[in-house]
N, C-alpha and C positions, 0 to 999 in steps of 0.2 A: 898262807891260810892257816888259821889256828887249828889245833886238833880238836876233833869232836869229843864230848864228854865220855869219859870211861865208864861203861855200865857195870852193874853188878853182875856176877855170873848168872846166866839166864838158861843154861842148857842142863839137861839131866846128867848125872854122873856118867852114864854110859849111853850116849846119844846115838843108839843104833839106828834110829829112824825118826825123822821129823814128823810131827803130826800132819795128817793128810787132809787136803781140802774136801775130799769126797767121803770122809767118814760120816756116817749117817747123822749123827747130832750136829757136827760142824756144818754140814751141807744144809740141813734144815734151818739152822739159825742164820746161816749166811743168805739163804734165799728170802727168808722173812725180812731180814734187816735190809737186804738189797731192794725189795719192794718199797720199804719205808724210805730208803735213801733216794730212790728214783721219783717217788711222789714228792718228796720234799724239794728235790732239785727242779722238777717240773713246775711245781707251783710257784716257787719262789722266783725262778727265771722269767716266767711269763707274767708275774704280778709286780714284783719289786725290782727285777732286773739283776738279781744277785745269785751266785751259786755258792752256797756255804760249804765249807770243809766239814763233813760229817764224820771224819775219821776219829776224832776224839769222842763224839757221841757213840760211835759204834764200839769203841774200846770200853766205854763206861757201861753200856748196855750188856756187853759180853761179860764184864766183871760181875754185874748183878745177876745175870743168869748163871754164872759159875757158883754164886753163893747159894743157889737152889739145890737142896739135897733131894732130888727126885729123879729116878731113873738115872740116866747117864749125863744129866745136865751139869753135874759137878765137874765133869771133864773140862768145861769151859774156864775153869780156874787157871788152866795152863796158860801162861803168857803168850805162847806161840800160837795157840788156837785163838786167842783174842787178837792177835796180829793178823791172822787169816780173815777173821770176821771184819775188822776195822778196814782192811784192805779192800774187801768186797763192797762195803757200804759206801766208802768214799768214792770208789770207782763207779758205782752205779749212779751216784749223785752227779758227778761231773759228766759221765757219759749222757745221761738223760738231758741235763740242762745245756751243756756247751757242745757236746759232739753230735747230737741228734736233733733235738727240737729247734735249736737255733738255725742250723742249715736248712731244715725243710720249711721253715717259716719264710724263707727268702722267696722261693718261687710262689708260694701261696700269697704272699702280700703283692707280688708282681701281677697277680691276676691269672696265674697259671696253676690251678690246683691239680691239674692232671700230671704235673711234674713232681708232686710231692712224694709219691711212691718211688720213682726213679732216684730222687735226691736222697730219700731215706736209704735206699740201697747203697748209694755211693758214700753217704755218711758212715754206714756200717763198715764198709771197706776201709775208709779213712780211720775209724776208730780201732778196727782190728790191726791194721798195719802200725798205727801209732803205738799201741801197746806192745806189739811184737818187737818193733825196733828198740824200744826202751829196754825191754827184757834182754835183748841181745847185747846192748852196749852199756848197760848200767855198770858202774865201777870200772870204767875205762879212763884213759888220760882225759877224754873229753868230758865225761860225766862221772866223776869219781864218787865213790860212796863216802869219802871223807869230807866232801864239800858240805855246805850248810844244810840244804833241803829242810828248811825250818819247820814245816808242817810235819815232816817225819820225825824230827826230834821231839816236837810237842806230843805226837802219838806215843812214842817210845817211852818218854818220861812219865806220861799218864799211866800207861800199862805197868811200868816198873814201880811207880808210887803206890798204885793200888795193890801190887803183889808184895811190896816190902814194908809199906807204912812208914812210921817214925818221922824223922826230921825231913827226909825228902818228900813225904806226902804232905807235911805241913807247909813247907816252902812252896810246893807246886799248887796246893789248894789256896793259899793266901794270894799267890800271884794271879791265879785264875779268878779269884773274886775282884782283885783290883782291875784285871782286864775286862771283866764282865761289867763292873760298875762304870768304868771309863767308857766302855762302848755304849751303855745306856745313855750317857751324856754326849753321844755322837762323836767321841774321840776315836780315831783309828788306832786302837791299842795294838792291833796285830803288827802295825808298823814299828812300834816300840819293841814288841817281842822279837821280830826278826833281827833287830839291831844287836841284840845280845847274842845271836846265833851264827851270823854269817861273816863273810870276809869284810874286814873293816873298810878297805879301799873301795870295794864294789858298793858297799852300803852308803859310804860317804858321798859317792857320785849319785846314788839313788836319792839321798836326802837333798842334795843340791838341786837335782832335777825337779823334785817335788816342790821346793821353795820357789824356784824360778817360775814354774807353772803356776803357782798360787799368786805370786806378787807381780808378775809381768803385766797383767791387764791393768792393775790399779796404779803401780809405780811407773812403768815404762809406757803405759797406755798402747800396749801391743797385744793383739789376740794371736797367741802362738799358733793355735789349732787352725784358725782361718788362713794363716800364712804358711801352714804346712811345715813349720819349723820342727815340731817333734818328730813328724814322719820322715823328714829329710835326715835328721840325726840318726834315726833308727835304721834307715837304709844304709847309710854309710857305715855305721858301726856293724850292722848285720852282715854286709858284704865282707868287711875285714874279719869278722868272727867266722864267717864260712871258710875263708881262706885258712884261718888258723885251725879250724876243724879239719880241714883237708890235710894240713901239714902234720896234725896229730895222728893221722892214719898211717904214717910212715913207721916202718920197723926200726927200732934203735937197739943195737947190740948191748946187752947188759942192762937194759932199762929195768927199773924196779917193777914197772907195771906189766911185765911179761907174765902171762898165766902159764901154768903148767899144762902139758898135753892132757895129763889125767884130769885136771880141773875142767878143761874144755869138754872132755868126753862126758865128765859128770853132769855138766850143764845141759848138753845135748841129749843125754840119754835119760834113764829112768829116774835119776836123782837118788839112788840108794846110797847110804852112807858107806864109804869105804874107809875102813880104819887104816891110817898110814903111820901110826905110832904116836906115842905120847908127845913127841916133839912138835907135832902139827898143831901149834897154837896160833891165836890171832896175832898178825903182825901189821902194824899200822902203814908200813911201806909197801905192803904186798897188795897188788890189785888182781882181781880175778878174771879181768878181760884184757887180752893182749891187743896190740896194735893191729894185728892181722884180723882178729875177730871184729874189732871196732870197724875196720874197713869193710869187711864182709857184711856186717850188720847195716851199715848205712847204705851200701850199694844194693843189698836186698830190698831195703825200704824204698829206694828210688824206683827200682824195677816194679815192685808191687804197687807203688803209687801210680806209676805210669800205666799199669794194666788196669787199675781202678778207674783212671781218667778215660781210657779207651771204652770201658764199659758204660760209663756215664754218657759219653759222647754219643754212643749209638742208641742207648735205651732212652736217653733224654732228647733225642732228635737234634743234637748240635749240628750234624752234618747237613740238615736242611737250611741252616742259616750261614753256612760257611763253605768256601771252596775246598778242594782237596788239600792245597798247601795250608790254608787257614786252619783246616781241622788238625793237621799235623802239629802246626804251631800251638794250637789250644791245648792239645794233649800234653806237649812238652812243657808248656807253661804251667798247666794245672799240676802235673807231677812234680816239677821243680818247686812250685809254690807250697805244695803240701809238705815237701821234705824241709824246705827252709823255715816254714812256719812252725813246724814242730821243734826244730833245733833252737830257734830264737826264743820262742815261749819257754821251752825247757831250760835253757841257760839262764833266762831272767828269773824264773821260778827256783832254780837251783841255788841261786845266791840271795834272792830277795824274798821268795815266797809269794810273789805277786805274778799274775798271769796278764801280760799285755796282749791277749789274743785278739781282742776287738780292734785295737790299733794296728797290729800287724796285718790282719785280714784286710783292713781298710786300705793299707799301703798297696796290696795286690789288686784291690778293686780299682784304685786310682791308675795303677799301671795298665790294667785292662782297658780303662777308658782312654788312656793316652794312645794305646796301640789300636784302638778302634774295634774292639770285640763287640759284636751285637748284643742286644739286651739280654736275651734268654741264655745264650752261651755264658755271658759274663755272670749272670746270677748263679748258674750251676758251678762256675769256676769258684765264685766267692763262697758258696755253701760247702764245696769240697774242701777248700782250704781251712774254713772255719771248723770243720770236723776234726781237724788235727791240732795238736798242741796241748790242750788242757788235760786230756787223758795221759799223754806222754808225761807231763809233769807230775800228775797225780800218782802215776805208777812209781815215778822216782821218789816221791815223798814216802810212800808206803814201803818200797824196798829199803829206804834209809831206816825207817823204823824197825824192820826186820833185821837189818845189818846191825843196828845197835843192840837189839835183844839177843842176838846169836853170838855176840863177841866172846862170851865166856865158854863156848863149847869146846870140848876136846874130843876127837879132832875137829879142828875148826873149819878147814876148807870144805870137805864133803858135806858137813852139816849146814854150812852157809849156802852152798849151791843147791842142796835138796830143798832148804827152807824157801829160797828165792823162787824155785820152780813151783812150789806149793802155793806161794802168794800169787804168782801169775795165774795159776789155774783158779784160785779163789776169785781173782779179779775178772776172769773170763765169765765166771758165773754172774757176778755182778753186772757186767756188760750185757750179758744175754737177758737178764731180767730188765735191764733198762731198755733194751730194743723192744721188748714185749709191751712194757708200760707205755712207751712213746707211740707204738704202732696202735694201741688200743685208745689212747687218750688225746692224740693230736687233733682229730676231727672236732670233738666236742669243745675242746679248749679254744681252737682257732675260730670256730663258729660263734663262740661267745666273745670274741675280740681279745682273747688273752694270748698275746704273742710276745716273744722277747723283744724288748725295746731296741737292742742293738740290731736286730734283724730289720726293723723299721728304718733305722739309720742307713743300713746298707742299701735297702730298696729305694729310699729317697735320694741317695747319692747316684745311684745307677739311673734313675729317672732324670735327675737334674743334669747329669753329664758334666763335661768340662767345656766352658764357653771360651776359654782362652788358654794360653800357655803359662799362666801365672803359677799353677800348682806344680808343673814339671820344673820350671825355673827355680822356684824356692826349695823344692826338695833336692834338686841337684846342687844347689848352693850350700844348703845346710848338711848335706851329706858329707862335705869336706871335713868340718870340725868333728863330726861323729866318727868318721873314719880315723882321724888323728888320735882322738882320746882312746879309742879301742886298740889301736896299734901300739901305743906307748904303755897302755895299761896291761897288755899281755892277755893271753887266753885264760890264765888262772884267775884273773880278777874281773874280766868282762866289764870294765869300767865304762866303756862307750854304750854298751847295750843297757847297763843299769841307768846311765844318765838319760838315755832315751826313754826307758821304762818310767822313770820319774816324771819326765816331761809329759808323757802320754797319759799316765794314770791321773795325775794332777788331783790327788785327794787332799782337800783342805786340812791343814794343821798336821798332816802326816810327816812332812819334812822336819818340822820342829821336834816332833816326837823321835824320829830317827836320830837326829843330831844329838838331842838330849840323852837318849839311850846310849849312844856311842860315847858321850862324854862320861857318863856314869861308869860305863864298862872300862874305859881307860883309867879313870881314877881308882876304881875298886881293884883292878889288877896291880896297879902301881902300889896301892896301899898294902896289899897282901905281900908283895915282894919285899917292900921296905921292912914290914914287920918281920918277915922271915930273916932278913939281913941282921936285924937287931937281936934276934934270937939265935943267930948262927945256924939257922935251918937252910934247907935247899931252896933257893929261889925258884928253880924250875918246878919243884913239887908244889910251892905256894902258888905259882902261876896256874898250874893245872887244876888245883882246888878252886881258885877263883873262877876259872873258866866253867867248872862243873856247877859252881853256885849260880853263875849268871845264865847257864844253860837252862837250869830249873826255873829261874825267874822268867826267862824269855818263853820257854815252853808254856808255862802258866798263863802268861799274857795272851799268847796265840790261843790257847785252849779256851780262855774266858771269852775272847772275841768271837771264836767259833761258836760257842754256846749262845751268845747273843744273836748271831746270824741265824742259827737254826730256830731260835725262839720267835723270829719274825714270821714264822709261818701262820701264827694267829692273825696277823694283819692281812694275810692273803685271803683268809676266810671271812 
């Protein structure tokens, strides 16, 4: 995996304390923009079926507020406060759209409106555990901060460009214009953007999957989705990825990723910066989460997901439709599905920036049909699984942005851990606002026929059921190549998961844009290194400079695509 772009110093000369999420001005701005993000997410997911990334929008608004010389609003000029605000607005958007309103639409469309409130309670649990687990395991061997997390790079580069200006702002702005214009012509410019930011091998498989999904119906005359090919590939790749994740939880003596005891106490405690000396500077090989903490975080998540499943089972009346043994099996499957769903969605988003949440939820739906779960318990299981994943990935994006902005702090480690904790608190504010907005708005929206399209697909699939064993046979068959690709690609590339993500997403023209961007990226890096060789300069420095330039271009393309997504709200009205 190539190194992430080196940011300019972003911390004060004496970073005694990171800006707080609950500072009055920051909190007010956070709440106002979280309401905006929740409404945008709710409207667009129920009208156009999309959940835009509002992170860049939040960063831009925070910058504009910081330019207002009134009262204490000028404090929003601080890039770390802008990072807190953009974390909250993006969290509220995905929470409202993906983690809350989509799950509660499932029992409503099934004709059981009385289960909406129990499902909302279960979705809130799923959302809370989702974000907690990511907070615990971010920057571990499984989910390293040095990985791509493309939307996080876009947010960080936007904040830095607004703070520094100059050439960086010009490159980012021009790329954003290209991304916006391309998106207006219905081109998936975010696909090209992430190709400049992520792991080359992972994105190559993502692009291949996109191309196969686009041309298989016309060239091979095969409907991959109808034959459950993408689902099978994802099952095989996902199972191997799960085993790889379990292996990563083992302690390894002398591993670079081992976090210090002081760092763990810092993360678990109040987050106050503890000066450890001027030598405590950022080290790209240092991870803040050890294998032991990764293991604890995932086990805590599994236990909490199981507790949430028990609550849903009794409040939602699952016990009325199932025997004692069936109820135990339902709870175990629901807890396991929630954990696996968040990991698969998170890993795919970490490398590609795309959320295959709908497809992975559909896999567990089909598994539920195969094992014969009754209709209402299956609907609740699907809703619970759907509540996890997107928020997990979004928190990762925002932590990545903060990680990039804080790399210049000295001492780095305590400032990084304090900043990450404040980001988590800011996102909890955004999640709380999203819960309130959805609780107030779901009834008028649903009564007006405005429901997420993916929820309708879930319900239609539940009602149709499985008439034969074709789905199970095809998924078992295609799980084999998915497992093989994931195994040989290794845990750092997630090639099998990304291949399945491309097959499932199936966005037209996205595959060509990914491969074209990868070709440009390869050619540009090679050109800079050859030029350095001719000038007797350091090829390594030339490659790093090329990566930084490409990261700016990729961030701009993602930002422009996100601006276009958010602008679609006028269509909804």
